[in-house]
ZAZA-770620 format. One record per residue (C-alpha): residue in three letters; x, y, z. Coordinates in Angstrom, 3 decimals, padded with zeros to 6 digits. Layout:
{aa->ALA | c1->X | c2->Y | c3->Z}
...
***
This chain:
{aa->UNK | c1->070.189 | c2->054.374 | c3->094.553}
{aa->UNK | c1->067.398 | c2->051.842 | c3->094.752}
{aa->UNK | c1->064.233 | c2->051.211 | c3->096.746}
{aa->UNK | c1->064.778 | c2->048.196 | c3->099.012}
{aa->UNK | c1->061.629 | c2->048.218 | c3->101.145}
{aa->UNK | c1->058.122 | c2->049.585 | c3->101.407}
{aa->UNK | c1->059.418 | c2->051.933 | c3->104.106}
{aa->UNK | c1->062.096 | c2->053.273 | c3->101.731}
{aa->UNK | c1->059.391 | c2->053.979 | c3->099.184}
{aa->UNK | c1->057.186 | c2->055.744 | c3->101.718}
{aa->UNK | c1->060.046 | c2->058.001 | c3->102.833}
{aa->UNK | c1->060.870 | c2->059.098 | c3->099.284}
{aa->UNK | c1->057.206 | c2->059.759 | c3->098.463}
{aa->UNK | c1->056.713 | c2->061.753 | c3->101.682}
{aa->UNK | c1->059.279 | c2->064.305 | c3->100.466}
{aa->UNK | c1->057.376 | c2->065.196 | c3->097.289}
{aa->UNK | c1->055.601 | c2->068.515 | c3->096.856}
{aa->UNK | c1->051.836 | c2->068.434 | c3->097.348}
{aa->UNK | c1->049.025 | c2->070.645 | c3->096.056}
{aa->UNK | c1->049.921 | c2->074.317 | c3->096.529}
{aa->UNK | c1->046.385 | c2->075.667 | c3->096.232}
{aa->UNK | c1->044.035 | c2->072.657 | c3->096.205}
{aa->UNK | c1->040.747 | c2->073.080 | c3->094.372}
{aa->UNK | c1->037.559 | c2->072.285 | c3->096.295}
{aa->UNK | c1->035.649 | c2->071.922 | c3->093.027}
{aa->UNK | c1->038.132 | c2->069.315 | c3->091.752}
{aa->UNK | c1->038.340 | c2->067.605 | c3->095.174}
{aa->UNK | c1->042.116 | c2->067.753 | c3->095.215}
{aa->UNK | c1->043.256 | c2->065.673 | c3->098.170}
{aa->UNK | c1->046.704 | c2->064.109 | c3->098.037}
{aa->UNK | c1->047.119 | c2->060.378 | c3->098.584}
{aa->UNK | c1->049.091 | c2->059.933 | c3->101.849}
{aa->UNK | c1->052.582 | c2->058.519 | c3->101.334}
{aa->UNK | c1->051.947 | c2->055.468 | c3->103.553}
{aa->UNK | c1->048.830 | c2->054.468 | c3->101.600}
{aa->UNK | c1->050.551 | c2->055.148 | c3->098.270}
{aa->UNK | c1->053.570 | c2->053.043 | c3->099.266}
{aa->UNK | c1->051.422 | c2->050.084 | c3->100.347}
{aa->UNK | c1->049.315 | c2->050.366 | c3->097.182}
{aa->UNK | c1->052.391 | c2->050.332 | c3->094.918}
{aa->UNK | c1->054.168 | c2->047.633 | c3->096.922}
{aa->UNK | c1->051.163 | c2->045.316 | c3->096.605}
{aa->UNK | c1->051.134 | c2->045.892 | c3->092.844}
{aa->UNK | c1->054.848 | c2->045.128 | c3->092.636}
{aa->UNK | c1->054.366 | c2->041.850 | c3->094.514}
{aa->UNK | c1->051.815 | c2->040.859 | c3->091.864}
{aa->UNK | c1->054.295 | c2->041.624 | c3->089.068}
{aa->UNK | c1->052.223 | c2->044.552 | c3->087.812}
{aa->UNK | c1->054.830 | c2->047.339 | c3->087.969}
{aa->UNK | c1->058.270 | c2->046.443 | c3->086.583}
{aa->UNK | c1->058.429 | c2->046.948 | c3->082.825}
{aa->UNK | c1->054.769 | c2->047.991 | c3->082.602}
{aa->UNK | c1->053.112 | c2->050.946 | c3->080.856}
{aa->UNK | c1->050.681 | c2->052.555 | c3->083.296}
{aa->UNK | c1->048.175 | c2->055.407 | c3->083.374}
{aa->UNK | c1->047.975 | c2->057.491 | c3->086.555}
{aa->UNK | c1->044.590 | c2->059.171 | c3->086.054}
{aa->UNK | c1->043.782 | c2->062.259 | c3->088.161}
{aa->UNK | c1->047.463 | c2->062.074 | c3->089.045}
{aa->UNK | c1->047.627 | c2->065.219 | c3->091.166}
{aa->UNK | c1->051.236 | c2->065.890 | c3->092.244}
{aa->UNK | c1->052.125 | c2->062.414 | c3->090.973}
{aa->UNK | c1->052.795 | c2->060.472 | c3->094.157}
{aa->UNK | c1->051.370 | c2->057.199 | c3->092.784}
{aa->UNK | c1->052.875 | c2->057.371 | c3->089.309}
{aa->UNK | c1->056.275 | c2->058.422 | c3->090.628}
{aa->UNK | c1->056.190 | c2->055.554 | c3->093.096}
{aa->UNK | c1->055.554 | c2->053.195 | c3->090.186}
{aa->UNK | c1->058.521 | c2->054.600 | c3->088.265}
{aa->UNK | c1->060.691 | c2->054.159 | c3->091.351}
{aa->UNK | c1->059.638 | c2->050.505 | c3->091.403}
{aa->UNK | c1->060.598 | c2->049.935 | c3->087.772}
{aa->UNK | c1->057.606 | c2->050.877 | c3->085.615}
{aa->UNK | c1->058.648 | c2->051.293 | c3->081.968}
{aa->UNK | c1->056.394 | c2->054.312 | c3->081.332}
{aa->UNK | c1->053.765 | c2->056.272 | c3->083.225}
{aa->UNK | c1->051.219 | c2->058.636 | c3->081.728}
{aa->UNK | c1->050.501 | c2->061.361 | c3->084.282}
{aa->UNK | c1->047.055 | c2->062.737 | c3->083.443}
{aa->UNK | c1->045.248 | c2->065.598 | c3->085.147}
{aa->UNK | c1->042.918 | c2->068.345 | c3->083.942}
{aa->UNK | c1->044.611 | c2->070.987 | c3->086.110}
{aa->UNK | c1->047.659 | c2->072.662 | c3->084.569}
{aa->UNK | c1->049.145 | c2->073.896 | c3->087.863}
{aa->UNK | c1->048.943 | c2->070.410 | c3->089.298}
{aa->UNK | c1->050.769 | c2->068.906 | c3->086.323}
{aa->UNK | c1->053.512 | c2->071.514 | c3->086.769}
{aa->UNK | c1->053.977 | c2->070.343 | c3->090.379}
{aa->UNK | c1->054.007 | c2->066.750 | c3->089.160}
{aa->UNK | c1->056.751 | c2->067.584 | c3->086.646}
{aa->UNK | c1->058.857 | c2->069.243 | c3->089.363}
{aa->UNK | c1->058.465 | c2->066.167 | c3->091.544}
{aa->UNK | c1->059.613 | c2->063.978 | c3->088.653}
{aa->UNK | c1->062.673 | c2->066.165 | c3->088.087}
{aa->UNK | c1->063.477 | c2->066.025 | c3->091.818}
{aa->UNK | c1->063.389 | c2->062.224 | c3->091.991}
{aa->UNK | c1->065.073 | c2->061.764 | c3->088.623}
{aa->UNK | c1->068.210 | c2->063.411 | c3->090.008}
{aa->UNK | c1->068.717 | c2->060.534 | c3->092.463}
{aa->UNK | c1->067.063 | c2->057.549 | c3->090.790}
{aa->UNK | c1->067.018 | c2->056.130 | c3->087.294}
{aa->UNK | c1->063.390 | c2->056.402 | c3->086.214}
{aa->UNK | c1->061.404 | c2->055.133 | c3->083.266}
{aa->UNK | c1->059.643 | c2->057.385 | c3->080.781}
{aa->UNK | c1->057.086 | c2->059.924 | c3->081.992}
{aa->UNK | c1->054.511 | c2->061.649 | c3->079.802}
{aa->UNK | c1->052.526 | c2->064.549 | c3->081.267}
{aa->UNK | c1->049.058 | c2->065.183 | c3->079.850}
{aa->UNK | c1->046.739 | c2->068.078 | c3->080.680}
{aa->UNK | c1->043.260 | c2->067.039 | c3->079.584}
{aa->UNK | c1->039.995 | c2->065.518 | c3->080.740}
{aa->UNK | c1->040.290 | c2->061.798 | c3->081.360}
{aa->UNK | c1->037.568 | c2->061.110 | c3->078.771}
{aa->UNK | c1->039.998 | c2->062.206 | c3->076.005}
{aa->UNK | c1->042.723 | c2->059.698 | c3->076.823}
{aa->UNK | c1->042.885 | c2->056.952 | c3->074.182}
{aa->UNK | c1->046.170 | c2->055.070 | c3->074.652}
{aa->UNK | c1->046.138 | c2->051.384 | c3->075.576}
{aa->UNK | c1->048.047 | c2->050.616 | c3->078.782}
{aa->UNK | c1->048.760 | c2->047.584 | c3->080.937}
{aa->UNK | c1->047.343 | c2->049.008 | c3->084.149}
{aa->UNK | c1->045.345 | c2->052.053 | c3->085.256}
{aa->UNK | c1->045.754 | c2->053.450 | c3->088.757}
{aa->UNK | c1->043.560 | c2->056.273 | c3->089.993}
{aa->UNK | c1->042.398 | c2->058.138 | c3->093.042}
{aa->UNK | c1->039.674 | c2->060.195 | c3->091.333}
{aa->UNK | c1->037.353 | c2->062.777 | c3->092.936}
{aa->UNK | c1->035.218 | c2->061.007 | c3->095.534}
{aa->UNK | c1->032.017 | c2->062.602 | c3->094.262}
{aa->UNK | c1->031.498 | c2->064.767 | c3->097.346}
{aa->UNK | c1->031.158 | c2->067.965 | c3->095.324}
{aa->UNK | c1->029.708 | c2->066.393 | c3->092.174}
{aa->UNK | c1->027.784 | c2->063.132 | c3->092.478}
{aa->UNK | c1->029.514 | c2->060.224 | c3->090.708}
{aa->UNK | c1->032.390 | c2->062.407 | c3->089.539}
{aa->UNK | c1->034.406 | c2->059.190 | c3->089.626}
{aa->UNK | c1->032.169 | c2->057.410 | c3->087.088}
{aa->UNK | c1->033.921 | c2->058.708 | c3->083.968}
{aa->UNK | c1->037.275 | c2->057.660 | c3->085.413}
{aa->UNK | c1->036.105 | c2->054.088 | c3->085.825}
{aa->UNK | c1->034.540 | c2->054.024 | c3->082.355}
{aa->UNK | c1->037.784 | c2->055.215 | c3->080.756}
{aa->UNK | c1->039.935 | c2->052.871 | c3->082.848}
{aa->UNK | c1->037.876 | c2->049.862 | c3->081.783}
{aa->UNK | c1->038.247 | c2->050.932 | c3->078.149}
{aa->UNK | c1->042.052 | c2->051.261 | c3->078.055}
{aa->UNK | c1->043.435 | c2->048.569 | c3->080.403}
{aa->UNK | c1->042.784 | c2->044.971 | c3->081.516}
{aa->UNK | c1->043.763 | c2->045.761 | c3->085.131}
{aa->UNK | c1->042.429 | c2->048.716 | c3->087.136}
{aa->UNK | c1->043.251 | c2->049.941 | c3->090.629}
{aa->UNK | c1->040.785 | c2->052.593 | c3->091.765}
{aa->UNK | c1->040.101 | c2->054.299 | c3->095.100}
{aa->UNK | c1->036.601 | c2->055.412 | c3->096.114}
{aa->UNK | c1->034.550 | c2->056.226 | c3->099.194}
{aa->UNK | c1->033.502 | c2->053.052 | c3->100.978}
{aa->UNK | c1->029.873 | c2->054.190 | c3->100.909}
{aa->UNK | c1->029.939 | c2->053.868 | c3->097.087}
{aa->UNK | c1->030.890 | c2->050.172 | c3->097.276}
{aa->UNK | c1->027.637 | c2->049.086 | c3->095.630}
{aa->UNK | c1->028.141 | c2->051.492 | c3->092.749}
{aa->UNK | c1->031.706 | c2->050.289 | c3->092.112}
{aa->UNK | c1->030.617 | c2->046.651 | c3->092.172}
{aa->UNK | c1->027.759 | c2->047.301 | c3->089.749}
{aa->UNK | c1->029.752 | c2->049.263 | c3->087.170}
{aa->UNK | c1->032.512 | c2->046.673 | c3->087.354}
{aa->UNK | c1->030.068 | c2->043.954 | c3->086.291}
{aa->UNK | c1->028.583 | c2->046.188 | c3->083.569}
{aa->UNK | c1->031.988 | c2->046.493 | c3->081.900}
{aa->UNK | c1->032.940 | c2->042.828 | c3->082.187}
{aa->UNK | c1->035.431 | c2->043.187 | c3->085.031}
{aa->UNK | c1->035.729 | c2->041.236 | c3->088.271}
{aa->UNK | c1->036.927 | c2->042.487 | c3->091.655}
{aa->UNK | c1->039.939 | c2->040.440 | c3->092.747}
{aa->UNK | c1->041.169 | c2->042.435 | c3->095.754}
{aa->UNK | c1->039.772 | c2->045.097 | c3->098.062}
{aa->UNK | c1->041.612 | c2->047.098 | c3->100.694}
{aa->UNK | c1->040.024 | c2->049.503 | c3->103.165}
{aa->UNK | c1->041.700 | c2->052.636 | c3->104.541}
{aa->UNK | c1->041.066 | c2->055.628 | c3->106.741}
{aa->UNK | c1->042.052 | c2->058.401 | c3->104.346}
{aa->UNK | c1->043.177 | c2->061.521 | c3->106.281}
{aa->UNK | c1->042.302 | c2->064.889 | c3->104.763}
{aa->UNK | c1->044.065 | c2->067.909 | c3->106.225}
{aa->UNK | c1->042.102 | c2->071.122 | c3->106.783}
{aa->UNK | c1->042.884 | c2->073.208 | c3->103.711}
{aa->UNK | c1->039.520 | c2->074.856 | c3->103.095}
{aa->UNK | c1->037.788 | c2->077.434 | c3->105.290}
{aa->UNK | c1->034.743 | c2->075.236 | c3->105.982}
{aa->UNK | c1->036.884 | c2->072.460 | c3->107.508}
{aa->UNK | c1->036.241 | c2->072.382 | c3->111.260}
{aa->UNK | c1->038.907 | c2->069.848 | c3->112.272}
{aa->UNK | c1->042.693 | c2->069.866 | c3->111.532}
{aa->UNK | c1->042.363 | c2->066.393 | c3->110.010}
{aa->UNK | c1->039.237 | c2->064.558 | c3->108.887}
{aa->UNK | c1->039.267 | c2->060.863 | c3->108.039}
{aa->UNK | c1->037.279 | c2->059.450 | c3->105.147}
{aa->UNK | c1->036.466 | c2->055.748 | c3->104.903}
{aa->UNK | c1->037.741 | c2->054.611 | c3->101.503}
{aa->UNK | c1->038.283 | c2->051.419 | c3->099.555}
{aa->UNK | c1->040.928 | c2->050.505 | c3->097.002}
{aa->UNK | c1->039.599 | c2->048.097 | c3->094.399}
{aa->UNK | c1->041.673 | c2->045.914 | c3->092.088}
{aa->UNK | c1->039.583 | c2->044.961 | c3->089.069}
{aa->UNK | c1->040.525 | c2->042.670 | c3->086.225}
{aa->UNK | c1->038.960 | c2->042.085 | c3->082.823}
{aa->UNK | c1->037.005 | c2->038.825 | c3->082.701}
{aa->UNK | c1->038.493 | c2->036.294 | c3->080.254}
{aa->UNK | c1->036.077 | c2->034.990 | c3->077.677}
***
């Protein structure tokens, strides 16, 4: 079987298992399948998926990294600090691998600061910093250190911060997409069934010297 359209990709990703017991402390919110499919499809159109080695940082259940493998990525590192989440990610990989021929997957349980492999692209939807201010900072710092191209999702209100740190590390913003990110009520303090968060997806590329 093969993925022929963005809609095909979205349908496959929508069938994956999500977080079973999401952690409030770790801000575990799954990337919606429609946003993930558009994100990956845009990367594929730029020639940044097929044959590439990619890091999916804060991978969660693996929806982004698995989408990349479905679109022909050579290898994806799935990295998350939560062991239970990585186990879900592995099950999702096994599920898809039964129907599609996938590239190599490596599952890593550790803090993102410890990752030291060089990759072609980093994709990440890190904690938004709602629980811990600038929890996403270390993800950006690591991404800039290991890859020349970075796709990273953050709250729109932190736009100034993302722009500043990008310049500090010698990267330039080439593309920016804006989404309403729906978060389902999974914690007791949530008052609405679904809450939308205004987020941005930044594509950043290392400046050539």
